[in-house]
N, C-alpha and C positions, 0 to 999 in steps of 0.2 A: 547896509551896515556902514558905520562911520569909518573914516580913516583914523586909525588909532594915534593919539597924540604921542604915545611912547615911541612909536616907530619914527614918526616925523622928527621928534626932538633928537634922536640919535644922529641925524644928519645935519641939523642946524646948530649944534653946539659949537662954541668957539674953542680955540686952543686952550690947553691947560693954563690956568692962571695961578701965578705964584701966591696970591693972597688966599687961595682956598686951602684949608687944612683938610687933607684927604685921608680916608682910611688906608691902612697898609694893603698892598696888593691891588689897589684900585687906582684908576685914573679919573680925575674930576675936571669938570669944566662948567661954565655957565651956559645956560640956554639963552635963546633970544629974549625971553621974558624974565631973565635974571634968576631963574631957578637953578639949583645946583644938581648936576647930574653926575652920578658915580658909575663908571664902567668897571665891573669886577668879574667879568667873564673869563673863562679859560685860565683860571689862576689856582686850580687845585684846592679851592677853599672847601672846608668841611663844616663850617658854621658861619653864620652871618657876621660881618665885620662889627666888632665891638668898640673899636677906638675911633674917636673923632667922627662919629656917624650922625650925631644929633642934628646936624644942619642939612643933611641930604634930603632932597625932594624927590629925586628920581633915581632908580638904581636897577641895573641889570646884573644878575649873578648867574648867567647861563653857563652850561657846560662845566660845572664844578661837581663836588661830591657831597652836597648837603642832603643827606638821606633822611634827616629828622628835623622837624620844627617843634621845639619843646614849648611847654606852657610858658606864657609871657616872654617868648623869645624876642619879640620886637621891643617890648618894654625894657628888657634887660640890655638890649643893644642900643637903646635910646634912638630908635629909628621911627619915632612917632610923627615926624614931619613928612614921611614918605607919602607921595601922592600916586606914584606909578612904580610898580615892582614887577620885574620879569625874573622868574626862577625856572627857566626851561632846562631840560636835559641834565638833571642833577641826580637821578636815581632816587628822588624824593618819594619815600614810601609812607612815612608816618607824620601826620600833623596832629599833635596832641591837642586836647581840648583847651581852649583859651589861648592858643598860640598867638592869635591875632589881637588879643585884648589890648585896647588903647589905640588901635589904628584908625582913629576917627577921620584922618585926612586921606586915607587911601581910597582912590576912586577907580584904579585900573590895576588888575591883578592877572598875570599870565603865568600859569603853572603847567604849560604844555609839556608833553613828552617826558612824563615821569611815571611813577608806579602807584599813584594815589587812589585809594578807595574812599568813598564818602560815608559819613555817619552823622546823625543829628548833633549839632553843636560845634561842628568842625570850623564854621565860619563866624563864630561868636566874636563880636568886636568890630566887624566890618559893616557898621551901620550906614556908611556913606558910599559903599562900593557901587559903581554903576556898570563896570565891565569886568567879566570873569571868563577866562578861557581855561578849560581843562581838557583840551584835545590830546588824544593818545595817552590815556592813563589806564587804570584798571577798575573802571566803574562797571558793575554788573547789573545792579538794580538801583533805580532812582527812587529812594525811599521817601515816604511821607515825612514832612517836616525837615528834611535834610537841608533845605535851602531857606528856611524860615528866618535866618539871621541876616539875610541880605535883601531887605525889603525894597531898597531903591535901585536894585539891579535893572538895567535896561537892555543889556546885551549879554547873552549866555551861550557859550560854545562848549558842547559836550561831544563833539564829533570824534570818530575813530576810537571808541571805547568798546566795551563788550555788553552794552546795555540790552537786556532782553525784556525788561519790564519797567514801565512807568507806573508807580503806585498811585492810587487815588489820592488827590490833594497834594501831590508832589510839588505843584506850582502854586499852592493856595495863597502864599503870602507875596507873590511876585506880581502885584497888580500894575507895576510900572514897566514890565518887560515888553520890549518892542521887537527884539530879534532873538530867535531861538534856533540853534543849530544842533541837531541830533543826528547828523549825517554819518554814514558808515558805522552803524551799530548792528545789532541782531534783533531788532524789534520786529515782531511778526503780526502784531495786532494793534490797532488804534481804536480806543473807545471814546465815545462822545464826551465822557466826563474828564478825560485826560487834560483837556485844555479849557475847562469851564471857568477857571479863575484868572485867565490871562487875556482878558478881552481887549487890551490895548496892543496886542501883538500885531506887528505889521509884516514881518517876514518869518516864515516857518520852513525850515529845511529838514525834511525827513528822507532825503535821498540815500540810496545805497543801504537799505535795510532789507528785511525779508517779509515785508508787508504783502499779504496775499489778498486781502479784502478790506474794503472800506464801507461801513454801513451808511445808510442815508443820514444826511445831516451830521456827519462826523465832526465837522468843524463849525457848527452853527453859532457857537458862542464867540467866535473870532470875528466880531463885526467890523474890525478895522484892518483885517488882513489884506495886504496888497500883493504879496508874493508867496506862492506855495510850491515847494519842490518835493516831488515824489518820484523822481527819476531813479532808475536802478533798483527797483523793487520787483515783486512777483505778481503784480496786479494783472488780472485777466479781463476785467471789464470795468466800466465806469457806471456806477449805479444811478438810477433816477434820483434827482435832488441831492446828489453827493456833495454839491457845493452850496447847499441850503444855508442861507444866512450870510453868505460871503458877498454882500452887495458891493463892496469896494475892491474886490479882487481884480488885479490888473494883469498878473503874470502867473502862468502855471507851467511847470516842467513835469512831464510824464514819460520822457524818453527812456529807452532801455527797460521796458516792462514786457509783458506778454499780452497786452490788451488786444482783444479780438472784437469786442462789442462796446459801443457807446449807446446807452439806452436813451430813449426820448426823455426830455426834461432834465437831462444831466446839467445843462447850462442855464436852466430856467432862472436862477437867482443871480447869475454872473453878468449883469447888464453892463458892467464896465470892463470886462475882460478884453485886454488888448493883445497880449502875446500868449499863444498856445503852442507849446513845444511837445510833440509826441512822436519823435522819430524813433526808429528801430523798435517797432511793435509788430502786431499781426493783424491790423485792421484791414478789412477786405472791401468795404463799401463806403462811398461818400454819399450820405443820405441828406436830402433837403430837410427832412424833419429834424435832424440833429443840428446841422450847421447854420441854419437860418436864424437860430437864436443868438448868434454871436454878432450883434449889431455893430459893435465898436471895435471888433478885432482888427488889428493892423498887421500882425505877423502870425502866420500859421505854418508850422513846419511838421510835415507828415512824411518826411523822407524815410526810406528803408522800411516800408510796411509791406503788406500783401494786397494793396488796392488794385482791383481789376475792374470795378464798377463805379462809374461816376454818374450819378443821377442828374438829369437836366434841372437847371435852376437851383442847384444845391447851395450855391453861394449868392443867390439873388439879393439877399439883404445885407451883404457885407460892403457897405458903401465906403468904409474907411480902410479896407484892406490894401496894404501896400506891398507886402511880401507873401508869396505862396510857394512853398517848397514841397513838391510831390516827386522828387527824384527817387530812383531805385524802387519802383513799384512794378505793377503788371498791367498798366493801362495800354490799351490798343487804340483807343480813340477818345476824343474829347467832345462833349456835347457842344453844339454850335452856339447855344445861348447861355453857356455857363457863366460868362462874365458880363452879362447884360447890364447889370447895375453896378458893377465893380469898377467904377471909373477912376479910382486912385491907384490901381495896381501898377507898381513900378518894376518889381522883380519877380519873375516867374521861372521856376526851375522844374522842367519836365524831363530831365536827363535820365538815362538808363531805364526807360520803359520799353514798350513794344509798339510805339506809335509809327505808323507807316504813311498816313496822310493827315493833313490838317485842313479844316474848313477855314477859309479866310475870315468868315464872320465871327470866329472864336475871339479874335482880338479887337473887334469893333468896340468903340467907346472906352478902350483902356488907354493908359498912359505908360505902357511898358517901356522901360529903358534898358533892362537887362533880361535877355531871354536865352535859356539854356535848353537846347534840344539834343545835346550830345548823347551818344549811346542808344539811339533808337533804330528804326528801320526805314528811315526816309531815303529812298533811292533817287528821287529827283525833286527839284525845287522849282515850281512853276512861277509865272510872272505875278500872280495875284495873292499868293499865300500870305505875304507880309505887308500887303498894301495899306492896311490900317495902322501900322506901327510907325507913325510919323515921329515919335519921340525916341525910337530905338537907338541906343548908343553902343551896345555890345551884344553880339550874338554868337552862341556856340552851336555848331552843327557838326562837330567832330564825331568820328566813329559811328557812322551811319551806313556805310557802304554806298555813299552818295556817288552817282555816276554822271549826273547832269544837273547843271544850274542854268536856268534861262537867263539870258543877258539882262533882262529887265526885272530880275527877282528883287533887287534892292532899289529900284528906281524911285520909290516913295520914301525911302529911309535916309533922308538927307543929313541926319544927325549922327549917323554911324561913325564910330571911331575905331572899333576893333571887330574883326571877323575871324572866327576860328573854323577852318575847313580842313583841318589836319586829320590824318588817319581815315581817309575815305578811299574811293576808287576812281577819282577824277583822272581822266586821260588828257584833258586839255581844259582851258578856262579862257573865256572871252574877256578881253580888256574892258569892253563896254559894261561889264558887270559893276565896275568901280568908277567909271568916269564922272558920274553925277555926285559922287560922295566927296564933297570938298573938305570934310573934317576927318576923313579916314587917316589913321596913322599906322595900322598894321593889319596884315592878312596872313594868318598862319596856314601854311599849305604843305607842310612836311608830311612825309609818309603817304603819298598818293601814288597813282600809277601813270605819271605824266609821260606822254610821248614828246620827246624833245625835238620838235621840228620847227619849221618857219612860222606856223600858226601860233605856237606857244611862245616863240621868241617875241612876237609883237606885244603880248601881254607882259612878258618878263621885262622887256625894254621900257614899257610904260610905267610899270611898278618901280623900276629903278630910277627913272627920270623924275618921278614924283616922290622919291625918298621914302617909300613905304616899306616897312619892315616885314619880311616874309619868313624869317627864321625864328627859332625858339632857343633861348638860353636855358641850359640846365646845369645844375650843380652835381659834380661827381667827386668821389673820394679816391685818392691814390693809396698806395700801399702804406704810406706814412700817415694815413688818415687826415691828410690835408684836403681842404675843399678846393676843387678846381672848377672853373666855369668853362663850359664848352657850348658851341652853337650848332644847332641842327638845322640844316638847310633842306629845302625841297630837293629831291633827286629824280633822275631820269629812270624810267622803267623800260623805255624803248627809245630808239633802236638798240640792237644788241651791243653795238660798239660804244654806246654811251651809258649802258645800263649800270646803275649804281653810282654814277657820278653826280656831283651837285649840279643843280640846274644853271649855275653860272656859266657852265660850258656852252650855253646857248649863245654867248657872245662870240664864240668861235665859228658858229654856223654861218655860212654864206647863203644868203637868200636873195633871189631875184624878185624883190618886192615891187608891187605896182607903185607908181609914183603917188597915187592917191593914199595908199596905206601909210607911206613914209610921211606925207604931209600931215595926215591925221595924227600920227604919233607926235610930231613936232607941235602941232596945234594944241593938243591936250597938255603937253608938257608946259608950254608957255602960259596957258591959262590956269594951271593948277599948281603952281610952284608953292612949296611949303618951306 
């Protein structure tokens, strides 16, 4: 959807100019392209300005009390030069037939947040209109021929109404339509014929309705469609050939439905699909038969489903995949060869599953830079698990019950910048875990079970000498509801006399350290200054 000129012009208008003769109760100014803009909002106006209005090109009359637009209202007010008009929040209920007669210059009309119902002939006179927004009105049925008087419309917004039915041929005369938003209505059924006359449509938003089922080839006439939004409905499955005819489809939103099954051939026609968003559903299985059809997918989000089964080679054909989000599912293991041909994968989210072990070969051939393993059941991290992740920059292993990390766990991850090890059960941590990471900036370690002794002091000293952040900043609200910033540091769990204290208390511990250890600490500090 384009950035509306009306909104932009509100911010680029110059100061009020003495030479402009402005209607009463309005403030006028020139826009950058010498159009005259009248701001008449919040003025308790009950009818359109009648005086000195003939020169106005753009007008906002929001938050007033214009409840009726009468026949020839704009002709009588001599507002025939208007190109952009905003009439939001007026309690506008009645638009009499031919109210817009003569408005041949109007291209942008915003009637949001009123009480308007539609009937045939309501838009008579708006031959050149290209943008119409009727969000949050009282539209219950989109009747046949109700939109026939705006044949040049390109963008139509009907969201947040009470639409339960789209009559056959409701869009018959809108052959130029490229954007249609019917989000947040009460539609429960979509028929193949509903969209047969708008073949130039590029974006269709049907989100937040009550749609329970889509028949095969429901959208087959939308041959230019690039984006389809069906989120927030009541779908339980994706039918075979559901996207039949949508050869140019690039982006699909299906989040917040009840989808349990995706049938074979669902994606048969969507050869160009790049982004597939289906989080918060009830899918249980990742099947090779389904996902191997998405040859050009770059982003797949299946977070917050019920996935417990991941078939081998299910993503074998996704050579363009860069982001995969499978967080908050029921996965216990990952097939070793699942990313065999997925060589462009950068961002992988496996958080909040039930994973306890990882085969190092899972990550072979990938280019992962961000890996989220938080909220799993990984109790230890061996030396080889991450060995193929040479491009890794950020890793989350928080909330796993992690008790041990091998000192060489990150030895091949030279590009690591941030490591999240918070909310685990680590009692100590070896400084050698970090010494090869020359780009490292932070290691989050709060809420572990650290034993604050001389062994931990060596690591604490090294981290401080290399200026690595180990704390987390959080925002809190006081009683006056002001936001305050506070820092959470790692704390000691033992010995008893240090329990609960921030680990900076390690500076007070006197240790009889071997000369070799002290020299090594100094050596690492000198060689890794930041």
